[in-house]
C-alpha positions as CSV (number, residue, x, y, z in Angstrom):
1,G,0.0,0.0,0.0
2,A,0.9,3.6,-0.5
3,A,2.5,5.4,2.4
4,L,0.2,7.9,4.2
5,D,1.1,11.5,3.7
6,A,1.8,13.7,6.7
7,R,-1.6,15.6,6.5
8,T,-3.5,12.3,6.5
9,V,-1.5,11.0,9.6
10,T,-2.2,14.3,11.4
11,R,-5.9,14.2,10.6
12,L,-6.2,10.6,11.7
13,R,-4.4,11.3,15.0
14,A,-6.7,14.2,15.7
15,Q,-9.7,12.0,15.0
16,Q,-8.3,9.4,17.4
17,R,-7.8,12.0,20.2
18,A,-11.3,13.3,19.7
19,L,-12.7,9.8,19.9
20,Q,-10.7,9.0,23.1
21,T,-12.0,12.2,24.7
22,R,-15.6,11.2,23.8
23,L,-15.1,7.7,25.2
24,A,-13.6,9.0,28.4
25,R,-16.7,11.2,28.9
26,L,-19.0,8.2,28.4
27,A,-17.1,5.9,30.7
28,P,-18.4,5.5,34.2
29,H,-16.8,7.4,37.0
30,G,-16.7,6.7,40.7
31,I,-18.1,3.5,42.2
32,Y,-20.1,1.2,39.9
33,I,-21.1,-2.4,39.5
34,V,-20.7,-4.5,36.3
35,V,-22.4,-7.9,35.9
36,D,-21.2,-10.2,33.2
37,Q,-24.0,-12.8,32.9
38,T,-22.1,-15.0,30.4
39,N,-19.3,-15.7,32.9
40,N,-21.4,-15.2,36.1
41,R,-19.1,-12.5,37.5
42,L,-19.8,-9.3,39.3
43,Y,-17.2,-6.6,39.4
44,L,-17.2,-3.6,41.8
45,R,-15.2,-0.9,40.1
46,K,-14.1,2.6,41.0
47,D,-13.1,4.5,37.9
48,D,-10.6,2.2,36.1
49,D,-9.8,0.1,39.2
50,T,-11.5,-3.2,40.1
51,L,-12.2,-3.3,43.8
52,L,-14.0,-6.7,43.9
53,T,-14.4,-9.6,41.5
54,A,-17.1,-12.0,42.7
55,V,-18.6,-15.2,41.4
56,C,-22.4,-14.7,41.1
57,S,-25.4,-16.3,39.6
58,A,-27.8,-14.7,37.1
59,G,-31.0,-15.7,35.4
60,S,-31.5,-19.2,34.1
61,G,-33.5,-18.3,31.0
62,M,-36.0,-21.0,32.0
63,V,-39.7,-20.6,31.1
64,L,-42.4,-21.5,33.6
65,K,-46.0,-22.0,32.4
66,E,-48.9,-22.0,34.7
67,D,-51.3,-24.9,34.4
68,G,-53.8,-24.1,31.7
69,G,-51.3,-21.8,30.0
70,K,-52.8,-18.7,31.5
71,R,-49.5,-17.2,32.3
72,E,-45.8,-17.8,31.7
73,W,-42.7,-16.4,33.2
74,V,-39.2,-16.2,31.6
75,F,-36.4,-16.1,34.2
76,D,-33.9,-13.8,32.6
77,T,-31.8,-11.1,34.2
78,P,-32.4,-7.8,32.4
79,R,-29.5,-6.2,30.5
80,G,-28.7,-2.6,30.4
81,R,-27.9,0.3,32.8
82,F,-29.6,0.4,36.2
83,Q,-28.9,1.9,39.6
84,V,-29.2,0.9,43.2
85,L,-32.6,2.3,44.2
86,I,-32.8,0.9,47.7
87,R,-30.4,-0.9,50.1
88,I,-32.2,-3.3,52.3
89,E,-30.7,-5.0,55.4
90,N,-32.2,-8.4,56.3
91,P,-34.6,-8.3,53.3
92,I,-37.8,-10.3,53.4
93,W,-38.9,-11.9,50.2
94,K,-42.5,-11.3,49.1
95,K,-42.9,-14.5,47.0
96,P,-44.5,-13.7,43.7
97,D,-47.2,-16.0,42.0
98,W,-44.5,-17.9,40.0
99,A,-42.8,-19.1,43.2
100,F,-46.0,-21.0,44.2
101,V,-46.7,-22.2,40.7
102,E,-43.1,-23.5,40.5
103,D,-43.5,-25.4,43.8
104,G,-46.9,-26.8,42.8
105,E,-48.6,-25.0,45.6
106,P,-51.8,-22.9,45.5
107,I,-51.3,-19.2,45.2
108,P,-52.3,-17.8,48.6
109,K,-55.2,-15.4,49.0
110,N,-53.8,-14.0,52.2
111,A,-50.8,-11.7,51.5
112,A,-49.2,-12.6,54.8
113,E,-48.5,-16.1,53.5
114,R,-46.2,-14.7,50.8
115,F,-43.5,-13.4,53.1
116,E,-40.3,-15.4,53.7
117,A,-37.4,-14.3,55.9
118,G,-33.8,-15.4,55.4
119,T,-34.0,-16.5,51.7
120,L,-32.3,-13.4,50.3
121,G,-29.3,-13.3,52.6
122,E,-28.2,-10.4,54.9
123,Y,-28.5,-7.6,52.3
124,A,-30.2,-6.7,49.1
125,F,-29.7,-4.0,46.5
126,Y,-33.0,-3.3,44.7
127,F,-32.6,-2.0,41.1
128,G,-36.2,-2.0,39.9
129,H,-39.0,-4.2,38.5
130,G,-38.5,-6.8,41.2
131,Y,-34.8,-7.4,40.6
132,M,-32.1,-7.3,43.2
133,I,-28.5,-8.2,43.9
134,H,-28.8,-10.3,47.1
135,G,-27.4,-13.2,49.0
136,T,-28.3,-16.9,48.7
137,L,-28.8,-20.0,50.7
138,Y,-27.2,-22.0,47.9
139,E,-23.7,-20.8,47.6
140,R,-22.6,-24.1,46.0
141,L,-24.6,-23.0,42.9
142,L,-22.8,-19.7,42.5
143,G,-21.2,-19.4,39.1
144,R,-24.2,-21.1,37.4
145,S,-27.1,-19.4,35.7
146,V,-29.8,-20.6,38.0
147,T,-31.8,-17.6,39.3
148,H,-35.2,-16.3,38.5
149,G,-33.6,-13.0,37.3
150,C,-31.9,-11.6,40.4
151,I,-28.2,-11.5,40.8
152,R,-27.1,-13.8,43.7
153,L,-23.8,-13.4,45.6
154,G,-22.0,-15.3,48.4
155,R,-22.2,-13.9,51.9
156,D,-18.6,-12.5,52.1
157,D,-18.8,-10.8,48.7
158,L,-22.2,-9.4,49.6
159,R,-20.8,-7.9,52.8
160,K,-18.0,-6.3,50.8
161,L,-20.5,-4.8,48.4
162,W,-22.7,-3.5,51.3
163,A,-19.7,-1.7,52.8
164,Q,-19.0,0.2,49.6
165,V,-22.2,0.6,47.5
166,P,-24.5,3.5,48.3
167,V,-28.0,4.2,46.8
168,G,-27.6,5.7,43.3
169,T,-24.6,3.5,42.4
170,P,-24.8,2.6,38.6
171,I,-25.2,-1.1,37.7
172,Y,-24.2,-2.2,34.2
173,I,-25.5,-5.7,33.2
174,Y,-24.6,-7.4,30.0
């Protein structure tokens, strides 16, 4: 190929600098969480530094159909940009209809029968539409895509996240 002339090289370098500047403005700053669903890893980052790499579990992708086909649920973890909306200590799970359908139990009429303590671990970070980053009773399953859409972490990693992640922290899930 022909050699690039000096003006072309100068123009290309200027374009590269402009793109690097734009990219730097778009990159997250401060504390943020990245969830890699493919590899079941959660990263706590601060600017360009990784503060924590944790094995996690994300959505299984399984489909649950209610008898009679009235409703179905797909257990995927959403992808995109979210943020920590609420931090909850000792969260109590309000079991949705699918939890009873999955266990072959009747859906309770009394709302009080839906609440279950201890299932979500010591802490939960709610990021909208029923999804959370929370603990698990089944740490041996971490690293596998087995959840109903939430992100599960082991106790020690969850405690580290709790100590460093305030409300408003961005969460990037891909």
